[in-house]
Structures are given as structure tokens and as C-alpha cells.
C-alpha positions as CSV (number, residue, x, y, z in Angstrom):
1,M,111.8,-92.7,-134.4
2,Y,112.0,-89.2,-136.2
3,N,109.2,-86.9,-137.4
4,K,109.0,-86.5,-141.3
5,S,109.2,-83.4,-142.9
6,K,105.9,-81.4,-143.6
7,L,107.1,-81.2,-147.4
8,N,105.4,-84.1,-149.1
9,K,105.8,-86.4,-146.1
10,K,109.5,-86.8,-147.5
11,Y,112.7,-86.8,-145.1
12,I,115.0,-84.0,-146.3
13,I,118.6,-85.2,-145.5
14,Y,122.0,-83.4,-145.8
15,L,125.2,-85.1,-146.1
16,D,128.8,-83.4,-145.9
17,Q,131.5,-84.8,-148.0
18,N,132.8,-87.2,-145.7
19,K,129.3,-89.0,-145.6
20,W,128.8,-89.1,-149.1
21,S,132.4,-90.6,-149.6
22,D,131.5,-93.2,-147.0
23,I,128.7,-94.2,-149.2
24,M,130.9,-94.3,-152.3
25,K,133.4,-96.5,-150.3
26,T,131.0,-98.9,-149.0
27,L,129.6,-99.1,-152.4
28,D,133.1,-100.1,-153.9
29,N,133.8,-102.4,-151.2
30,P,130.8,-103.6,-148.8
31,M,133.5,-104.1,-146.2
32,Y,134.5,-101.0,-145.6
33,M,134.8,-100.2,-142.0
34,N,134.3,-103.9,-141.3
35,G,130.8,-103.6,-142.9
36,S,129.5,-101.1,-140.5
37,Y,127.6,-98.9,-143.4
38,K,126.6,-101.9,-145.8
39,A,122.9,-101.9,-144.3
40,V,122.3,-98.3,-144.1
41,V,123.7,-98.0,-147.9
42,Q,121.3,-100.3,-148.9
43,K,118.6,-98.3,-147.1
44,I,119.6,-95.4,-148.6
45,I,119.7,-96.5,-152.0
46,E,116.3,-97.9,-151.7
47,K,114.7,-94.9,-150.2
48,S,116.5,-92.5,-152.4
49,K,115.2,-94.6,-155.2
50,S,111.4,-94.3,-154.1
51,L,112.1,-90.2,-153.4
52,E,111.0,-91.2,-149.6
53,W,114.8,-89.7,-148.5
54,I,115.9,-86.8,-150.3
55,F,119.8,-86.2,-150.5
56,P,120.3,-82.8,-151.8
57,A,123.7,-82.2,-153.5
58,S,125.3,-78.8,-154.2
59,Y,127.6,-77.5,-156.7
60,T,130.4,-76.6,-154.8
61,H,130.5,-80.5,-153.7
62,F,130.3,-81.5,-157.1
63,T,133.2,-78.9,-158.6
64,E,135.5,-80.3,-155.8
65,T,134.7,-83.7,-156.3
66,I,135.7,-83.9,-160.0
67,T,138.7,-81.8,-159.2
68,W,140.2,-84.3,-156.5
69,E,143.8,-85.6,-157.1
70,N,142.9,-88.9,-157.4
71,R,140.6,-88.7,-160.3
72,S,139.1,-92.5,-160.0
73,N,137.7,-91.6,-156.5
74,G,136.4,-88.4,-158.0
75,Y,134.4,-90.1,-160.6
76,K,133.1,-92.6,-158.2
77,L,132.1,-90.3,-155.6
78,G,130.6,-88.1,-158.3
79,N,128.8,-91.0,-159.7
80,T,127.5,-91.6,-156.2
81,M,126.3,-88.3,-155.7
82,D,124.4,-87.8,-158.8
83,A,122.6,-91.4,-158.7
84,I,121.5,-90.8,-154.8
85,S,120.7,-87.3,-155.2
86,N,118.3,-87.7,-157.8
87,R,119.1,-84.0,-159.1
88,Y,117.9,-82.8,-156.1
89,T,120.0,-79.8,-155.0
90,M,120.6,-77.0,-152.2
91,P,121.3,-73.7,-153.4
92,H,124.4,-71.5,-152.5
93,F,124.0,-69.7,-149.2
94,Y,123.9,-66.2,-151.0
95,I,120.9,-67.2,-153.0
96,V,119.0,-68.2,-150.0
97,L,119.9,-65.4,-148.1
98,K,118.9,-63.0,-150.9
99,D,115.5,-64.4,-151.3
100,E,114.9,-64.5,-147.3
101,I,116.0,-60.8,-146.9
102,A,113.5,-59.9,-149.6
103,R,110.6,-62.0,-148.4
104,V,111.2,-60.5,-144.9
105,A,111.2,-56.9,-146.1
106,Q,108.3,-57.3,-148.2
107,G,106.1,-59.2,-145.7
108,K,105.9,-62.4,-148.0
109,D,105.4,-66.1,-146.7
110,K,108.3,-67.5,-145.8
111,I,108.7,-71.0,-147.8
112,I,109.3,-74.3,-146.2
113,T,112.7,-75.6,-148.1
114,Y,114.9,-74.1,-151.1
115,I,115.9,-77.7,-152.0
116,T,114.7,-78.3,-155.5
117,Q,115.0,-80.7,-158.2
118,G,116.6,-80.2,-161.6
119,D,119.3,-77.8,-160.7
120,P,121.1,-76.5,-163.9
121,F,124.5,-77.8,-162.7
122,A,123.4,-81.5,-162.2
123,F,126.1,-83.9,-163.0
124,T,125.4,-85.6,-166.3
125,G,125.0,-83.0,-169.0
126,S,121.7,-81.9,-168.2
127,K,120.2,-78.8,-170.1
128,L,120.7,-75.6,-168.5
129,S,117.7,-73.7,-167.3
130,L,119.1,-70.7,-166.2
131,T,120.5,-67.5,-168.2
132,F,123.6,-65.4,-167.8
133,E,123.4,-61.9,-167.4
134,D,126.2,-59.2,-166.7
135,S,125.8,-56.6,-163.9
136,N,123.5,-54.4,-166.6
137,G,120.9,-57.2,-167.0
138,N,122.4,-57.9,-170.7
139,K,122.1,-61.6,-171.7
140,L,125.3,-63.6,-172.0
141,P,124.1,-66.4,-174.8
142,E,128.0,-67.0,-175.2
143,L,128.7,-67.9,-171.7
144,E,125.6,-69.8,-171.6
145,K,126.6,-71.8,-174.6
146,E,130.0,-72.6,-173.0
147,F,128.5,-74.1,-169.8
148,Q,126.0,-76.0,-171.7
149,E,128.6,-77.6,-173.9
150,F,130.8,-78.5,-170.7
151,F,127.8,-80.1,-169.2
152,D,127.3,-82.0,-172.3
153,R,130.5,-83.7,-172.2
154,L,130.2,-84.8,-168.7
155,N,130.1,-88.3,-168.3
156,I,130.5,-89.3,-164.5
157,Y,129.0,-92.7,-165.2
158,G,131.9,-93.8,-167.1
159,T,135.7,-92.4,-166.7
160,T,136.1,-89.5,-169.1
161,V,134.8,-86.7,-167.3
162,N,136.2,-83.5,-168.7
163,S,137.2,-81.8,-165.5
164,G,139.6,-79.1,-167.0
165,Y,136.8,-76.8,-166.7
166,F,137.5,-76.5,-162.9
167,D,141.0,-75.8,-162.1
168,R,141.8,-77.5,-158.7
169,N,145.1,-75.1,-158.3
170,E,142.1,-72.2,-158.7
171,I,139.8,-73.5,-156.1
172,E,142.7,-74.1,-153.9
173,R,144.0,-70.4,-153.9
174,T,140.2,-69.2,-153.2
175,N,140.0,-71.5,-150.4
176,K,143.2,-70.2,-149.1
177,D,142.2,-66.5,-149.7
178,I,139.1,-67.0,-147.7
179,Y,140.9,-68.7,-144.9
180,I,143.2,-65.6,-144.8
181,S,140.2,-63.2,-144.8
182,M,138.5,-65.3,-141.8
183,E,141.7,-64.9,-139.9
184,G,141.6,-61.3,-140.2
185,E,138.0,-61.1,-139.5
186,K,138.6,-63.1,-136.3
187,D,141.2,-60.5,-135.2
188,W,139.0,-57.6,-136.0
189,Y,136.2,-59.7,-134.0
190,L,138.5,-60.0,-130.9
191,G,139.4,-56.3,-131.2
192,L,135.7,-55.2,-130.4
193,P,134.5,-54.0,-126.8
194,Q,133.5,-57.4,-125.4
195,K,130.4,-56.0,-124.0
196,D,128.6,-55.5,-127.3
197,R,131.2,-57.5,-129.7
198,T,128.4,-60.1,-131.0
199,Q,125.8,-57.3,-131.6
200,Q,128.5,-55.3,-133.7
201,Y,129.7,-58.1,-135.6
202,K,126.2,-59.4,-136.4
203,V,125.5,-55.8,-137.7
204,K,128.5,-55.2,-139.8
205,S,128.2,-58.6,-141.2
206,F,124.7,-58.3,-142.5
207,N,125.5,-54.9,-143.9
208,D,128.7,-56.0,-145.8
209,L,126.5,-59.2,-147.2
210,Y,123.4,-56.7,-147.9
211,T,125.8,-54.3,-149.9
212,A,127.6,-57.0,-151.4
213,M,124.5,-58.5,-153.1
214,E,123.4,-55.0,-154.2
215,L,120.1,-55.4,-152.5
216,D,117.6,-52.3,-152.0
217,V,114.8,-53.7,-150.2
218,L,115.1,-52.5,-146.6
219,S,114.5,-49.0,-146.1
220,N,117.2,-46.5,-145.1
221,D,115.9,-45.9,-141.6
222,I,116.2,-49.8,-140.9
223,I,119.7,-49.9,-142.6
224,T,120.8,-46.9,-140.4
225,C,119.2,-48.2,-136.9
226,D,121.0,-51.2,-135.3
227,E,118.0,-51.8,-133.3
228,K,115.5,-52.0,-136.0
229,L,118.1,-53.8,-138.3
230,L,118.4,-56.4,-135.8
231,C,114.8,-57.2,-135.5
232,I,114.8,-57.7,-139.3
233,I,118.0,-59.9,-138.7
234,E,116.2,-62.3,-136.1
235,Q,113.8,-63.2,-138.8
236,I,116.2,-64.4,-141.4
237,K,117.0,-68.1,-140.9
238,S,120.3,-68.5,-142.8
239,F,121.9,-65.6,-141.6
240,D,121.1,-66.6,-138.1
241,I,122.8,-70.0,-138.6
242,Y,125.8,-68.3,-140.6
243,I,126.6,-65.7,-137.8
244,S,126.0,-68.2,-135.1
245,L,128.6,-70.5,-136.2
246,K,131.3,-68.0,-137.3
247,T,130.8,-66.0,-133.8
248,Y,131.6,-69.4,-132.1
249,L,134.5,-69.8,-134.3
250,Y,135.8,-66.4,-133.7
251,Q,135.0,-66.3,-129.7
252,N,137.9,-68.8,-128.8
253,K,141.1,-66.7,-129.2
254,D,143.3,-69.8,-129.5
255,G,141.0,-71.8,-131.5
256,R,142.1,-72.9,-135.0
257,I,140.2,-72.0,-138.3
258,D,140.2,-74.5,-140.7
259,I,140.5,-73.7,-144.4
260,N,137.3,-75.5,-144.9
261,D,135.2,-73.8,-142.2
262,N,133.7,-71.3,-144.5
263,K,132.4,-73.9,-146.8
264,D,131.1,-75.8,-144.2
265,I,129.2,-72.8,-142.7
266,Y,127.6,-71.7,-145.9
267,F,126.3,-75.6,-146.4
268,F,124.8,-75.3,-142.7
269,S,123.1,-72.1,-142.9
270,V,120.9,-73.6,-145.7
271,A,120.7,-77.1,-144.4
272,I,120.1,-76.7,-141.0
273,P,116.8,-74.6,-141.2
274,Y,115.8,-76.3,-144.5
275,C,116.4,-79.8,-143.8
276,D,115.2,-82.7,-141.6
277,I,118.3,-84.1,-140.8
278,V,122.1,-83.2,-140.9
279,I,124.6,-85.5,-140.9
280,A,128.0,-84.1,-140.6
281,E,131.4,-84.7,-138.9
282,K,131.8,-84.6,-135.3
283,K,133.3,-81.3,-134.8
284,W,130.3,-79.6,-136.1
285,T,127.6,-81.6,-134.8
286,N,129.1,-80.9,-131.4
287,V,129.1,-77.0,-132.3
288,I,125.6,-77.3,-133.8
289,K,124.0,-78.7,-130.5
290,S,126.0,-76.7,-128.1
291,L,124.4,-73.6,-129.5
292,N,121.3,-75.4,-129.4
293,L,120.5,-74.8,-133.2
294,D,119.1,-78.0,-133.6
295,K,116.1,-77.7,-131.3
296,K,115.8,-73.8,-132.5
297,Y,115.1,-75.2,-136.2
298,N,113.9,-78.6,-135.1
299,V,116.5,-80.5,-137.1
300,I,118.1,-83.8,-136.4
301,V,121.7,-83.3,-136.5
302,E,124.0,-86.8,-136.5
303,K,127.5,-87.5,-137.1
304,D,126.9,-91.3,-138.2
305,L,125.3,-92.3,-141.2
306,N,123.5,-95.4,-139.1
307,C,121.2,-93.0,-137.3
308,L,119.3,-93.4,-140.5
309,M,118.3,-97.0,-139.5
310,R,116.1,-95.5,-137.1
311,L,114.0,-93.7,-139.5
């Protein structure tokens, strides 16, 4: 038996896209995989309705789902995610990282989880609760109106989702660009002196992200001192996961980087420290366990949906 989260005595369970797909296919055909998921999917529906189990989805999951080439399955999966997630969502890695850095720098208490309900990018025409601003802090009401009109048109429960707003080719180009960037970063990493390669990579990666997010919460004497900066970095959970998984990928000279690895790492960087259970493909569960990240963050990491039958 597993121990429940301290947050409202609920289980917060992260599913990768393949696991969501297993649920959808079982709902569509209970004998999918010889009926091996029928019982657990019934339990997932029951527990998600009672909110005993929370299954946060993400905006990235959603956008990729509704731009599938197989539109029918994309709609079914979007419907499945919408119904079971109950609009609980997992924010992007950058949002969590930015808040964690600020909290550490300002000495604020860490929060139990970043999983929230009612994200503006929920899947069925919800009211947007965020505002859009440019780099100078000026409101952008036209952009907000455009997004609201788009989400008002969404109807994943039917078969008329207007996914033209999301360009599948653009998403694929972006993924390819990130993949190429990771290949280049790996070459740079392997070119560092082996003795302090990991430390150098950790410091540079943090500084790059810190600069990209335009943060100004750490003093200059910390930013310019690797030793002091590393002390700060060790307190930032999402970055610890992020850098651990990327380092694992890069240190194997002959290892292959998959085009989806970067997205997976973003998801795990939030899910591992802020969920109770992470269910993912075998490749990642093996990596996470080999790095002892499951033990470090007291999270259950499994590769099969049926592990939920033991709750």
C-alpha cells in the first residue's frame, strides 16, 4: 500500500501521454490489451470523480492531442483528459522554476504542490483567468480576447474541435529545433573537462535559465560565485530534476536523444517533486530510479497503470 499526499489526503498522480492513451483506448474498447486495463480504468473514473485521485494534465499535452493527424483519436483523448483531470493542471517547468528561485532567494516557505484546479487552458471553453502583457507590463486585451474566443469554440465532448489555432507543422518544427539544440548542448557538455563537467554544466544551465526568465532576485555576489550559487541550486527541486535527467542523457556519448526527451524532462521536473505517483514509460522510470530521484522526493514511480490497483 502507498502513503497518501499531505495535501488534503489525496493522491496526485502524473500520467505521461502514453498512459492517458491507454485509458482512452480502454474506454473505447474494454478489451484493449486483452482487457488488462479494464479494472484500473474503472477505478480511475470512480476515484477521479470523487476527487480522491487527482490527475493533472498540461497545456502541452492538450495542444499536441488536438493536433494529432488522427483527429478522431485526438478528440477522444482530449475528452478523456478533460473528464478525468477535472481541470486540475500542472504548470510549465519555467513557471515553477521561477517561483522556486524567488522563494529560495527571499527566504519564503516552499509550497507543497503547484498542481492547481481551474487552469485557463482547460479543455472545454472555460473562462480565461489570466491577463496577457507585453515585456513592458502593458495589457494586451486583444490577445486575451483572441484566446478566449478560441476556447469558447472548443467542444472536445463532440467532434467539432477547431484545432486550426494550433499548427501541427509549427509544433513539429519547434520540437525539431529543440532536439537539434539538445544535440549541440550534449556535444558542448562532453567537451568539458571530465573532472568538473557536471558542476560546470549545472552552473551554466542555471545561469542561462535565470537570464532567460529575466529574474533579478539573487545578489551579484551569489550569481558570480559558483560555490554560493550551487548552494542555492541545491534547494530548487524542479531544477535538480531537470539537470539530473539532462546530465544522464548527455553523459552517454553513444546514447541517442529522442525528439520528445526535452518535453518529458520538463514534465518530470514538476511531477517528481510535486506529485505522489508518476506513471511513465519504462525508459524514464528506469532512469529516475537509477538516479534515486524517487527516493529523494518520496514519489512512487511506476510504468504500468495497474500499479494504481494497489492504492
